All heavy atoms as an XYZ file, in Angstrom:
905
protein
N      50.015     24.364     18.021
C      50.320     25.543     17.260
C      51.449     25.219     16.280
O      52.380     24.509     16.614
C      50.746     26.664     18.191
C      50.780     27.990     17.501
S      50.537     29.270     18.730
C      51.862     30.326     18.294
N      51.360     25.752     15.072
C      52.325     25.447     14.022
C      53.589     26.276     14.118
O      53.769     27.088     15.028
N      54.443     26.046     13.170
C      55.707     26.776     13.103
C      55.485     28.172     12.540
O      54.584     28.389     11.735
C      56.693     26.032     12.210
C      57.085     24.620     12.639
C      57.925     23.964     11.565
C      57.847     24.655     13.946
N      56.347     29.095     12.944
C      56.281     30.441     12.377
C      56.862     30.418     10.968
O      57.473     29.437     10.539
C      57.050     31.429     13.239
O      58.433     31.196     13.125
N      56.706     31.501     10.255
C      57.175     31.588      8.869
C      58.691     31.390      8.782
O      59.184     30.661      7.921
C      56.780     32.950      8.298
C      56.928     33.080      6.816
C      56.352     34.406      6.364
C      56.305     34.499      4.875
N      55.705     35.750      4.417
N      59.436     32.026      9.684
C      60.897     31.890      9.648
C      61.334     30.487     10.061
O      62.320     29.961      9.533
C      61.556     32.937     10.529
O      61.149     32.771     11.866
N      60.622     29.857     10.980
C      60.952     28.491     11.381
C      60.708     27.513     10.232
O      61.499     26.593     10.012
C      60.129     28.079     12.602
C      60.547     28.779     13.879
C      59.591     28.537     15.036
O      58.400     28.233     14.786
O      60.034     28.661     16.187
N      59.639     27.727      9.472
C      59.375     26.882      8.296
C      60.478     27.037      7.266
O      60.963     26.062      6.698
C      58.041     27.269      7.641
C      56.825     26.795      8.358
C      55.593     27.220      7.577
C      54.348     27.063      8.388
N      53.161     27.573      7.697
N      60.902     28.285      7.015
C      61.954     28.532      6.030
C      63.259     27.881      6.460
O      63.964     27.274      5.657
C      62.169     30.029      5.825
C      63.149     30.322      4.680
C      63.410     31.794      4.529
N      64.286     32.327      5.550
C      65.621     32.211      5.537
N      66.229     31.579      4.578
N      66.336     32.737      6.500
N      63.591     27.979      7.744
C      64.835     27.372      8.235
C      64.781     25.848      8.155
O      65.801     25.206      7.889
C      65.143     27.823      9.655
C      65.707     29.218      9.697
O      66.378     29.643      8.758
N      65.414     29.944     10.758
N      63.619     25.275      8.355
C      63.458     23.826      8.233
C      63.692     23.391      6.781
O      64.410     22.429      6.515
C      62.054     23.441      8.693
C      61.810     21.969      8.786
C      60.421     21.705      9.348
C      60.103     20.245      9.338
N      58.736     19.983      9.803
N      63.120     24.138      5.846
C      63.323     23.847      4.423
C      64.782     24.072      4.049
O      65.381     23.286      3.307
C      62.387     24.723      3.566
C      60.933     24.349      3.810
C      62.724     24.596      2.089
C      59.941     25.345      3.258
N      65.376     25.144      4.569
C      66.771     25.477      4.280
C      67.714     24.364      4.721
O      68.634     23.984      3.996
C      67.126     26.784      4.988
C      68.447     27.363      4.595
C      68.646     28.714      5.289
N      70.038     28.823      5.635
C      70.584     28.417      6.769
N      69.848     27.925      7.722
N      71.865     28.532      6.976
N      67.485     23.815      5.904
C      68.320     22.706      6.394
C      68.166     21.482      5.506
O      69.145     20.781      5.228
C      67.957     22.371      7.838
C      68.483     23.361      8.842
C      68.343     22.845     10.261
N      66.965     22.565     10.626
C      66.123     23.449     11.171
N      66.536     24.683     11.400
N      64.889     23.110     11.469
N      66.968     21.218      5.038
C      66.716     20.076      4.162
C      67.443     20.240      2.823
O      68.023     19.300      2.296
C      65.215     19.906      3.948
C      64.851     18.640      3.219
C      63.355     18.393      3.217
N      62.640     19.457      2.547
C      61.579     20.083      3.055
N      61.116     19.765      4.245
N      60.977     21.028      2.368
N      67.443     21.449      2.276
C      68.125     21.730      1.012
C      69.639     21.601      1.184
O      70.325     21.046      0.327
C      67.762     23.145      0.506
C      66.305     23.197      0.079
C      68.660     23.566     -0.653
C      65.804     24.599     -0.184
N      70.174     22.101      2.298
C      71.611     22.107      2.517
C      72.184     20.706      2.714
O      73.381     20.495      2.580
C      71.965     22.982      3.720
C      71.851     24.445      3.454
C      72.974     24.986      2.589
N      74.216     24.953      3.339
C      75.299     24.328      2.938
N      75.329     23.696      1.820
N      76.380     24.337      3.682
N      71.342     19.712      3.042
C      71.813     18.336      3.120
C      72.280     17.858      1.752
O      73.211     17.073      1.648
C      70.701     17.410      3.608
C      70.392     17.514      5.065
C      69.301     16.530      5.400
C      68.726     16.771      6.762
N      67.579     15.913      7.040
N      71.648     18.359      0.712
C      71.910     17.902     -0.653
C      72.859     18.840     -1.385
O      73.757     18.414     -2.102
C      70.580     17.787     -1.433
C      70.809     17.351     -2.851
C      69.639     16.849     -0.722
N      72.675     20.143     -1.225
C      73.443     21.142     -1.962
C      74.778     21.391     -1.269
O      74.830     21.825     -0.116
C      72.643     22.442     -2.037
O      73.372     23.426     -2.691
N      75.884     21.108     -1.989
C      77.218     21.276     -1.430
C      78.121     21.853     -2.496
O      78.129     21.389     -3.634
C      77.755     19.925     -0.944
C      79.040     20.029     -0.170
C      79.020     20.422      1.154
C      80.244     19.741     -0.771
C      80.199     20.520      1.868
C      81.426     19.839     -0.060
C      81.401     20.223      1.266
N      78.884     22.891     -2.160
C      79.754     23.555     -3.122
C      81.151     22.958     -3.129
O      81.771     22.807     -2.087
N      81.631     22.608     -4.305
C      82.979     22.084     -4.488
C      83.812     23.130     -5.222
O      83.252     24.085     -5.763
C      82.950     20.782     -5.307
O      82.427     21.075     -6.603
C      82.086     19.720     -4.628
N      85.132     22.952     -5.289
C      85.930     23.923     -6.052
C      85.555     23.965     -7.538
O      85.613     25.017     -8.166
C      87.365     23.424     -5.873
C      87.334     22.658     -4.603
C      85.973     22.040     -4.528
N      85.152     22.828     -8.118
C      84.756     22.803     -9.523
C      83.368     23.399     -9.732
O      83.086     24.004    -10.760
C      84.751     21.361    -10.067
C      86.092     20.662    -10.028
C      86.410     20.090     -8.655
O      85.479     19.662     -7.943
O      87.603     20.104     -8.282
N      82.471     23.165     -8.769
C      81.096     23.639     -8.874
C      80.657     24.208     -7.522
O      80.015     23.521     -6.722
C      80.193     22.487     -9.306
C      78.803     22.914     -9.638
C      77.994     21.697    -10.061
N      76.619     22.086    -10.125
C      75.857     21.878    -11.168
N      76.321     21.269    -12.206
N      74.601     22.267    -11.151
N      80.999     25.477     -7.230
C      80.635     26.067     -5.939
C      79.127     26.323     -5.828
O      78.393     26.251     -6.808
C      81.429     27.369     -5.904
C      81.794     27.657     -7.298
C      81.780     26.375     -8.050
N      78.715     26.642     -4.613
C      77.292     26.840     -4.323
C      76.941     28.321     -4.434
O      77.633     29.177     -3.898
C      77.019     26.341     -2.900
C      75.616     26.529     -2.398
C      75.417     25.802     -1.089
N      76.382     26.165     -0.078
C      76.146     27.043      0.906
N      74.989     27.654      0.990
N      77.069     27.310      1.794
N      75.850     28.619     -5.137
C      75.312     29.983     -5.228
C      74.201     30.106     -4.202
O      73.131     29.535     -4.349
C      74.781     30.265     -6.634
C      73.947     31.540     -6.825
C      74.737     32.767     -6.414
C      73.506     31.675     -8.258
N      74.472     30.835     -3.125
C      73.540     30.984     -2.022
C      72.804     32.317     -2.122
O      73.413     33.342     -2.417
C      74.300     30.909     -0.698
O      73.437     31.137      0.383
N      71.494     32.302     -1.851
C      70.660     33.500     -1.954
C      70.049     33.817     -0.596
O      69.567     32.917      0.099
C      69.525     33.283     -2.989
C      68.605     34.479     -3.038
C      70.097     32.992     -4.357
N      70.095     35.095     -0.212
C      69.370     35.580      0.960
C      68.518     36.758      0.529
O      68.989     37.649     -0.176
C      70.309     36.018      2.086
C      69.568     36.612      3.243
C      68.848     35.814      4.106
C      69.552     37.975      3.443
C      68.134     36.369      5.164
C      68.851     38.538      4.496
C      68.133     37.729      5.348
N      67.283     36.735      0.943
C      66.334     37.767      0.539
C      65.715     38.376      1.793
O      65.168     37.672      2.632
C      65.248     37.093     -0.319
C      64.091     37.954     -0.694
C      63.113     37.174     -1.558
N      62.455     36.087     -0.866
C      61.342     36.210     -0.161
N      60.767     37.385     -0.009
N      60.793     35.171      0.419
N      65.833     39.703      1.923
C      65.130     40.406      2.992
C      63.936     41.110      2.365
O      63.678     40.956      1.174
C      66.058     41.404      3.692
O      66.357     42.488      2.840
N      63.220     41.886      3.148
C      62.048     42.571      2.598
C      62.422     43.602      1.545
O      61.693     43.811      0.586
C      61.251     43.250      3.711
C      60.476     42.251      4.525
O      60.183     41.160      4.062
N      60.157     42.616      5.755
N      63.584     44.243      1.699
C      63.971     45.306      0.768
C      65.118     44.925     -0.150
O      65.205     45.427     -1.256
C      64.378     46.558      1.551
C      63.243     47.216      2.269
C      63.717     48.492      2.930
C      62.569     49.201      3.620
N      63.008     50.456      4.223
N      66.034     44.103      0.315
C      67.273     43.833     -0.415
C      67.372     42.356     -0.789
O      66.620     41.519     -0.292
C      68.488     44.206      0.445
C      68.438     45.568      1.072
C      68.567     46.720      0.098
O      69.011     46.509     -1.044
O      68.225     47.846      0.482
N      68.340     42.043     -1.669
C      68.656     40.661     -2.010
C      70.168     40.521     -2.075
O      70.865     41.435     -2.533
C      67.973     40.221     -3.320
C      68.095     38.718     -3.502
C      68.498     40.972     -4.512
C      67.040     38.118     -4.396
N      70.669     39.420     -1.556
C      72.093     39.167     -1.469
C      72.383     37.799     -2.068
O      71.598     36.866     -1.891
C      72.565     39.147     -0.005
C      72.164     40.358      0.792
C      70.926     40.442      1.412
C      73.037     41.425      0.938
C      70.557     41.551      2.151
C      72.683     42.543      1.678
C      71.445     42.597      2.279
O      71.091     43.699      3.000
N      73.509     37.667     -2.767
C      73.918     36.391     -3.332
C      75.416     36.238     -3.184
O      76.157     37.216     -3.301
C      73.519     36.302     -4.800
N      75.842     35.015     -2.918
C      77.269     34.757     -2.835
C      77.574     33.362     -3.360
O      76.740     32.466     -3.265
C      77.808     34.939     -1.419
C      77.104     34.164     -0.346
C      77.628     34.522      1.027
O      78.657     35.159      1.168
N      76.921     34.104      2.049
N      78.754     33.227     -3.923
C      79.216     31.941     -4.428
C      80.243     31.421     -3.440
O      81.231     32.098     -3.139
C      79.795     32.090     -5.845
C      78.683     32.539     -6.788
C      80.414     30.791     -6.304
C      79.104     32.762     -8.211
N      79.990     30.207     -2.917
C      80.744     29.675     -1.790
C      81.360     28.330     -2.150
O      80.694     27.469     -2.722
C      79.822     29.493     -0.564
C      79.127     30.801     -0.234
C      80.584     28.944      0.628
C      77.953     30.649      0.699
N      82.640     28.142     -1.787
C      83.291     26.843     -1.869
C      83.181     26.218     -0.478
O      83.854     26.664      0.451
C      84.752     27.014     -2.296
C      85.496     25.697     -2.341
O      84.863     24.634     -2.181
O      86.731     25.734     -2.525
N      82.336     25.206     -0.330
C      82.075     24.630      0.992
C      83.218     23.763      1.502
O      83.298     23.508      2.704
C      80.777     23.823      0.969
C      79.557     24.715      0.892
O      79.545     25.752      1.557
O      78.606     24.379      0.159
N      84.091     23.294      0.632
C      85.209     22.474      1.110
C      86.186     23.303      1.931
O      86.738     22.816      2.909
C      85.950     21.807     -0.064
O      86.387     22.815     -0.974
C      85.053     20.822     -0.782
N      86.395     24.551      1.540
C      87.282     25.432      2.302
C      86.519     26.422      3.177
O      87.106     27.058      4.039
C      88.196     26.236      1.357
O      87.387     27.020      0.487
C      89.086     25.317      0.554
N      85.205     26.565      2.930
C      84.404     27.498      3.711
C      84.630     28.945      3.332
O      84.416     29.842      4.143
N      85.056     29.197      2.106
C      85.368     30.553      1.656
C      84.321     31.056      0.667
O      83.843     30.309     -0.182
C      86.732     30.579      0.943
C      87.877     30.104      1.781
C      88.387     31.191      2.663
C      89.599     30.683      3.436
N      90.098     31.618      4.356
N      84.004     32.341      0.779
C      83.160     33.004     -0.205
C      84.053     33.473     -1.341
O      84.994     34.233     -1.126
C      82.436     34.205      0.428
O      81.582     33.734      1.468
C      81.608     34.938     -0.609
N      83.753     33.004     -2.552
C      84.558     33.348     -3.719
C      84.129     34.688     -4.311
O      84.969     35.516     -4.648
C      84.452     32.248     -4.773
C      84.804     30.832     -4.291
C      84.519     29.821     -5.387
C      86.246     30.771     -3.854
N      82.811     34.881     -4.443
C      82.256     36.085     -5.072
C      80.964     36.435     -4.353
O      80.218     35.549     -3.951
C      81.953     35.826     -6.567
C      81.354     37.037     -7.215
C      83.201     35.398     -7.308
N      80.692     37.722     -4.201
C      79.438     38.158     -3.589
C      78.913     39.386     -4.308
O      79.678     40.181     -4.853
C      79.642     38.472     -2.110
N      77.588     39.521     -4.326
C      76.932     40.704     -4.895
C      75.620     40.904     -4.156
O      75.014     39.949     -3.668
C      76.681     40.525     -6.386
N      75.190     42.144     -4.078
C      73.915     42.433     -3.434
C      73.310     43.689     -4.034
O      73.973     44.438     -4.746
C      74.086     42.606     -1.928
O      74.677     43.836     -1.638
N      72.069     43.919     -3.698
C      71.384     45.119     -4.171
C      71.868     46.349     -3.414
O      71.519     47.465     -3.782
C      69.878     44.953     -4.027
O      69.537     44.669     -2.688
N      72.685     46.177     -2.393
C      73.233     47.299     -1.631
C      74.575     47.768     -2.168
O      75.112     48.755     -1.677
C      73.387     46.905     -0.173
C      72.021     46.627      0.456
C      72.113     46.579      1.906
N      72.600     47.881      2.380
C      72.481     48.301      3.616
N      71.896     47.556      4.494
N      72.948     49.467      3.971
N      75.125     47.073     -3.172
C      76.391     47.507     -3.777
C      76.226     48.905     -4.346
O      75.154     49.282     -4.805
C      76.825     46.542     -4.881
C      77.256     45.189     -4.337
O      77.459     45.081     -3.115
O      77.374     44.253     -5.142
N      77.314     49.665     -4.363
C      77.241     51.065     -4.784
C      76.733     51.235     -6.206
O      75.949     52.129     -6.484
C      78.612     51.726     -4.644
C      79.023     51.882     -3.213
C      80.278     52.685     -3.078
C      80.662     52.702     -1.611
N      81.222     53.910     -1.167
N      77.180     50.357     -7.124
C      76.742     50.502     -8.511
C      75.286     50.090     -8.710
O      74.627     50.552     -9.633
C      77.646     49.711     -9.452
C      77.777     48.257     -9.047
O      77.486     47.942     -7.887
O      78.176     47.445     -9.905
N      74.747     49.241     -7.828
C      73.355     48.801     -7.962
C      72.384     49.577     -7.088
O      71.193     49.606     -7.367
C      73.240     47.313     -7.627
C      73.854     46.370     -8.641
C      73.858     44.964     -8.085
C      73.099     46.426     -9.939
N      72.858     50.207     -6.021
C      71.943     50.896     -5.110
C      71.302     52.115     -5.759
O      70.230     52.547     -5.366
C      72.667     51.295     -3.827
O      73.697     52.214     -4.120
N      71.949     52.667     -6.782
C      71.393     53.833     -7.465
C      70.395     53.438     -8.549
O      69.654     54.282     -9.041
C      72.512     54.654     -8.090
N      70.357     52.151     -8.912
C      69.462     51.731     -9.993
C      68.009     51.748     -9.532
O      67.696     51.462     -8.385
C      69.843     50.343    -10.494
O      69.701     49.398     -9.459
N      67.143     52.092    -10.440
C      65.715     52.175    -10.163
C      65.009     51.003    -10.818
O      65.501     50.397    -11.759
C      65.129     53.485    -10.716
C      65.758     54.728    -10.137
C      65.383     54.895     -8.700
C      66.007     56.164     -8.143
N      65.928     56.240     -6.730
N      63.838     50.692    -10.348
C      63.037     49.617    -10.906
C      62.389     48.820     -9.795
O      62.523     49.134     -8.608
N      61.693     47.771    -10.199
C      61.051     46.912     -9.210
C      62.100     46.053     -8.520
O      63.244     45.961     -8.970
C      60.001     46.006     -9.880
O      60.672     45.138    -10.794
C      58.959     46.816    -10.609
N      61.713     45.414     -7.430
C      62.648     44.567     -6.707
C      63.091     43.387     -7.568
O      64.244     42.964     -7.497
C      62.007     44.071     -5.408
C      61.828     45.167     -4.379
C      61.446     44.587     -3.037
C      60.004     44.813     -2.739
N      59.620     44.380     -1.391
N      62.210     42.872     -8.425
C      62.570     41.763     -9.304
C      63.574     42.195    -10.359
O      64.497     41.449    -10.695
C      61.323     41.190     -9.981
O      60.491     40.571     -9.037
N      63.414     43.410    -10.891
C      64.373     43.914    -11.886
C      65.744     44.121    -11.260
O      66.771     43.805    -11.872
C      63.865     45.232    -12.486
C      62.642     45.066    -13.355
C      61.982     46.388    -13.708
O      62.378     47.434    -13.153
O      61.054     46.367    -14.538
N      65.772     44.623    -10.041
C      67.037     44.830     -9.342
C      67.689     43.475     -9.041
O      68.909     43.313     -9.172
C      66.827     45.661     -8.065
C      66.415     47.086     -8.445
C      68.076     45.674     -7.201
C      65.971     47.944     -7.293
N      66.886     42.468     -8.666
C      67.413     41.127     -8.405
C      68.040     40.537     -9.666
O      69.081     39.884     -9.601
C      66.306     40.216     -7.882
N      67.430     40.795    -10.807
C      67.992     40.327    -12.074
C      69.341     40.973    -12.344
O      70.294     40.315    -12.793
C      67.015     40.626    -13.208
O      67.539     40.214    -14.431
N      69.450     42.266    -12.044
C      70.727     42.969    -12.213
C      71.791     42.415    -11.266
O      72.964     42.296    -11.639
C      70.545     44.470    -11.977
C      69.747     45.165    -13.047
C      70.408     45.073    -14.415
O      71.646     45.262    -14.492
O      69.698     44.800    -15.386
N      71.394     42.081    -10.040
C      72.328     41.483     -9.083
C      72.853     40.161     -9.636
O      74.053     39.869     -9.560
C      71.663     41.274     -7.699
C      72.542     40.440     -6.790
C      71.357     42.603     -7.044
N      71.973     39.365    -10.238
C      72.393     38.100    -10.839
C      73.390     38.302    -11.964
O      74.375     37.567    -12.078
N      73.165     39.320    -12.795
C      74.087     39.595    -13.908
C      75.450     40.053    -13.396
O      76.492     39.626    -13.893
C      73.488     40.651    -14.839
C      72.301     40.149    -15.623
C      71.685     41.254    -16.449
C      70.379     40.786    -17.079
N      69.672     41.875    -17.764
N      75.451     40.924    -12.381
C      76.708     41.398    -11.797
C      77.459     40.240    -11.149
O      78.681     40.107    -11.296
C      76.435     42.528    -10.769
C      77.667     42.837     -9.946
C      75.934     43.766    -11.478
N      76.731     39.374    -10.447
C      77.347     38.216     -9.801
C      77.977     37.294    -10.842
O      79.092     36.800    -10.650
C      76.310     37.452     -8.977
C      76.848     36.271     -8.190
C      77.642     36.769     -6.994
C      75.729     35.378     -7.735
N      77.284     37.075    -11.956
C      77.809     36.215    -13.017
C      79.083     36.811    -13.613
O      80.049     36.088    -13.893
C      76.756     36.014    -14.096
N      79.094     38.125    -13.800
C      80.275     38.792    -14.355
C      81.472     38.634    -13.409
O      82.586     38.319    -13.832
C      79.965     40.281    -14.565
C      80.706     40.923    -15.718
C      80.324     42.370    -15.884
C      78.930     42.485    -16.474
N      78.553     43.883    -16.745
N      81.232     38.838    -12.089
C      82.300     38.690    -11.110
C      82.778     37.233    -11.042
O      83.970     36.969    -10.898
C      81.815     39.117     -9.722
C      81.657     40.602     -9.550
C      81.201     40.902     -8.125
C      81.048     42.372     -7.853
N      80.601     42.633     -6.467
N      81.829     36.298    -11.152
C      82.176     34.878    -11.075
C      83.047     34.462    -12.254
O      84.013     33.715    -12.082
C      80.908     34.033    -11.030
N      82.718     34.945    -13.443
C      83.514     34.584    -14.604
C      84.922     35.157    -14.510
O      85.879     34.515    -14.924
C      82.821     35.044    -15.882
C      81.625     34.182    -16.222
C      80.927     34.620    -17.483
O      81.092     35.739    -17.930
N      80.132     33.717    -18.049
N      85.057     36.346    -13.941
C      86.401     36.903    -13.764
C      87.178     36.133    -12.701
O      88.409     36.119    -12.720
C      86.327     38.386    -13.407
O      85.752     38.556    -12.137
N      86.478     35.460    -11.785
C      87.132     34.636    -10.764
C      87.350     33.204    -11.240
O      87.892     32.381    -10.508
C      86.305     34.637     -9.486
N      86.884     32.889    -12.451
C      87.101     31.556    -13.012
C      86.016     30.552    -12.700
O      86.213     29.351    -12.860
N      84.846     31.007    -12.269
C      83.734     30.113    -11.961
C      82.768     30.109    -13.146
O      82.330     31.161    -13.591
C      82.992     30.575    -10.682
C      81.787     29.702    -10.413
C      83.931     30.581     -9.506
N      82.451     28.908    -13.648
C      81.540     28.803    -14.790
C      80.225     28.127    -14.429
O      79.179     28.482    -14.939
C      82.214     28.043    -15.927
C      83.425     28.762    -16.481
C      84.130     27.945    -17.533
O      83.652     26.829    -17.835
O      85.143     28.420    -18.043
N      80.294     27.110    -13.539
C      79.097     26.362    -13.161
C      78.912     26.419    -11.652
O      79.883     26.406    -10.895
C      79.212     24.914    -13.616
N      77.655     26.503    -11.216
C      77.344     26.580     -9.791
C      76.183     25.651     -9.446
O      75.410     25.253    -10.317
C      76.966     28.019     -9.363
C      78.126     28.960     -9.498
C      75.779     28.521    -10.122
N      76.072     25.320     -8.162
C      74.920     24.611     -7.623
C      74.044     25.660     -6.943
O      74.521     26.389     -6.075
C      75.355     23.549     -6.625
N      72.789     25.769     -7.329
C      71.908     26.826     -6.827
C      71.302     26.428     -5.492
O      70.729     25.351     -5.343
C      70.806     27.115     -7.847
C      70.012     28.340     -7.535
C      70.575     29.592     -7.632
C      68.692     28.239     -7.144
C      69.850     30.736     -7.348
C      67.949     29.367     -6.856
C      68.536     30.615     -6.951
N      71.436     27.303     -4.498
C      70.866     27.111     -3.163
C      69.897     28.258     -2.922
O      70.311     29.393     -2.697
C      71.984     27.111     -2.121
C      71.463     27.053     -0.690
O      70.263     26.770     -0.497
O      72.269     27.285      0.227
N      68.607     27.964     -2.982
C      67.601     29.018     -2.868
C      67.357     29.457     -1.432
O      66.590     30.386     -1.175
C      66.296     28.587     -3.532
C      65.694     27.344     -2.965
C      64.527     26.836     -3.822
N      64.069     25.551     -3.342
C      63.114     25.374     -2.455
N      62.516     26.430     -1.920
N      62.755     24.180     -2.081
N      68.001     28.821     -0.482
C      67.964     29.263      0.899
C      66.624     29.114      1.587
O      66.320     29.850      2.521
N      65.800     28.182      1.159
C      64.499     27.966      1.783
C      63.392     28.819      1.218
O      62.241     28.691      1.620
N      63.714     29.696      0.277
C      62.694     30.533     -0.353
C      62.119     29.797     -1.558
O      62.791     28.962     -2.156
C      63.295     31.867     -0.830
C      63.961     32.648      0.263
C      65.334     32.739      0.330
C      63.215     33.285      1.246
C      65.966     33.454      1.328
C      63.831     34.000      2.252
C      65.204     34.074      2.289
O      65.812     34.769      3.292
N      60.888     30.139     -1.923
C      60.300     29.565     -3.127
C      61.046     30.053     -4.349
O      61.507     31.197     -4.396
C      58.828     29.964     -3.262
C      57.928     29.315     -2.261
C      56.463     29.664     -2.535
O      56.163     30.544     -3.330
N      55.580     28.972     -1.866
N      61.171     29.189     -5.350
C      61.805     29.585     -6.609
C      60.760     30.358     -7.404
O      60.113     29.849     -8.308
C      62.292     28.350     -7.372
C      63.087     28.690     -8.600
C      64.405     29.092     -8.491
C      62.525     28.624     -9.860
C      65.143     29.413     -9.598
C      63.254     28.946    -10.979
C      64.558     29.335    -10.840
O      65.284     29.663    -11.953
N      60.607     31.623     -7.031
C      59.549     32.465     -7.581
C      59.912     33.911     -7.285
O      60.606     34.196     -6.320
C      58.217     32.087     -6.915
C      57.054     32.882     -7.382
N      56.481     32.680     -8.608
C      56.354     33.876     -6.797
C      55.469     33.531     -8.750
N      55.373     34.261     -7.656
N      59.492     34.827     -8.128
C      59.696     36.240     -7.855
C      61.150     36.653     -7.924
O      61.832     36.431     -8.912
N      61.640     37.267     -6.844
C      62.994     37.808     -6.835
C      64.069     36.732     -6.912
O      65.119     36.927     -7.533
C      63.223     38.654     -5.589
C      62.471     39.955     -5.626
C      62.887     40.845     -4.514
N      62.244     40.465     -3.263
C      62.687     40.788     -2.062
N      63.782     41.472     -1.927
N      62.044     40.436     -0.987
N      63.832     35.583     -6.290
C      64.810     34.494     -6.335
C      64.944     33.979     -7.764
O      66.046     33.757     -8.273
C      64.412     33.362     -5.361
C      65.358     32.187     -5.467
C      64.377     33.883     -3.929
N      63.829     33.821     -8.450
C      63.844     33.371     -9.849
C      64.483     34.425    -10.740
O      65.256     34.102    -11.652
C      62.427     33.067    -10.325
C      62.356     32.507    -11.728
C      60.925     32.157    -12.087
C      60.820     31.469    -13.414
N      61.284     32.251    -14.529
N      64.205     35.698    -10.493
C      64.799     36.775    -11.275
C      66.315     36.793    -11.119
O      67.045     36.992    -12.096
C      64.236     38.128    -10.846
O      62.878     38.213    -11.140
N      66.804     36.586     -9.903
C      68.238     36.543     -9.673
C      68.861     35.371    -10.432
O      69.900     35.522    -11.088
C      68.542     36.410     -8.185
C      70.017     36.517     -7.814
C      70.180     37.426     -6.622
C      70.619     35.181     -7.529
N      68.222     34.203    -10.374
C      68.740     33.031    -11.080
C      68.745     33.258    -12.591
O      69.715     32.915    -13.274
C      67.912     31.801    -10.731
N      67.680     33.860    -13.125
C      67.620     34.127    -14.564
C      68.691     35.132    -14.979
O      69.309     34.992    -16.038
C      66.223     34.643    -14.957
C      65.159     33.565    -14.831
O      65.524     32.364    -14.810
O      63.968     33.925    -14.750
N      68.917     36.147    -14.151
C      69.956     37.124    -14.444
C      71.341     36.490    -14.434
O      72.184     36.818    -15.265
N      71.576     35.565    -13.498
C      72.865     34.875    -13.441
C      73.054     34.003    -14.677
O      74.162     33.915    -15.226
C      72.963     34.051    -12.170
N      71.986     33.362    -15.122
C      72.065     32.554    -16.343
C      72.345     33.419    -17.559
O      73.133     33.054    -18.424
C      70.767     31.777    -16.560
C      70.639     30.572    -15.689
C      69.491     29.694    -16.128
N      69.282     28.638    -15.164
C      68.327     28.638    -14.254
N      67.471     29.645    -14.172
N      68.197     27.639    -13.408
N      71.692     34.587    -17.634
C      71.935     35.508    -18.743
C      73.381     35.996    -18.727
O      73.971     36.224    -19.799
C      71.016     36.727    -18.659
C      69.589     36.462    -19.057
C      68.718     37.693    -18.888
O      69.235     38.827    -18.977
O      67.517     37.512    -18.616
N      73.942     36.149    -17.537
C      75.331     36.589    -17.405
C      76.344     35.524    -17.769
O      77.524     35.810    -17.903
N      75.906     34.256    -17.905
C      76.802     33.212    -18.348
C      77.054     32.080    -17.365
O      77.809     31.167    -17.680
N      76.437     32.104    -16.179
C      76.622     31.003    -15.238
C      75.758     29.808    -15.657
O      74.650     29.983    -16.174
C      76.219     31.421    -13.826
C      77.214     32.245    -13.037
C      76.652     32.565    -11.666
C      78.525     31.527    -12.884
N      76.272     28.623    -15.407
C      75.529     27.391    -15.702
C      75.094     26.759    -14.388
O      75.885     26.602    -13.479
C      76.411     26.426    -16.490
C      76.750     26.943    -17.863
C      77.593     25.929    -18.605
C      77.912     26.515    -19.960
N      79.335     26.740    -20.153
N      73.829     26.394    -14.312
C      73.295     25.748    -13.101
C      73.171     24.264    -13.354
O      72.819     23.816    -14.395
C      71.909     26.305    -12.782
C      71.894     27.709    -12.270
C      72.724     28.676    -12.773
C      71.014     28.058    -11.277
C      72.695     29.964    -12.309
C      70.978     29.353    -10.798
C      71.817     30.310    -11.332
């Protein structure tokens, strides 16, 4: 019997995390996607601290209407704005074992539109 869907994602996630590492100059942009919401945070792995975080559950975004992909794009733009105010310009993208498609891609495109460099 094969692996379950979550076990496959965690296997891919561990493989990605071997390579993707956040430094103070270029922190890691980590994405988590549930069925309804999307969460993103910028992490400095050397200190283990979250520098900036944004999600679709934030008060200013929870009232917004649209498809899940449109909301993910808005989360990316808000995250980029917060990151620039914190002094972060470039990030290493960590898709968290999800395919670079749909909401994950929309979040990345929104972050790029907001001014983050991948």
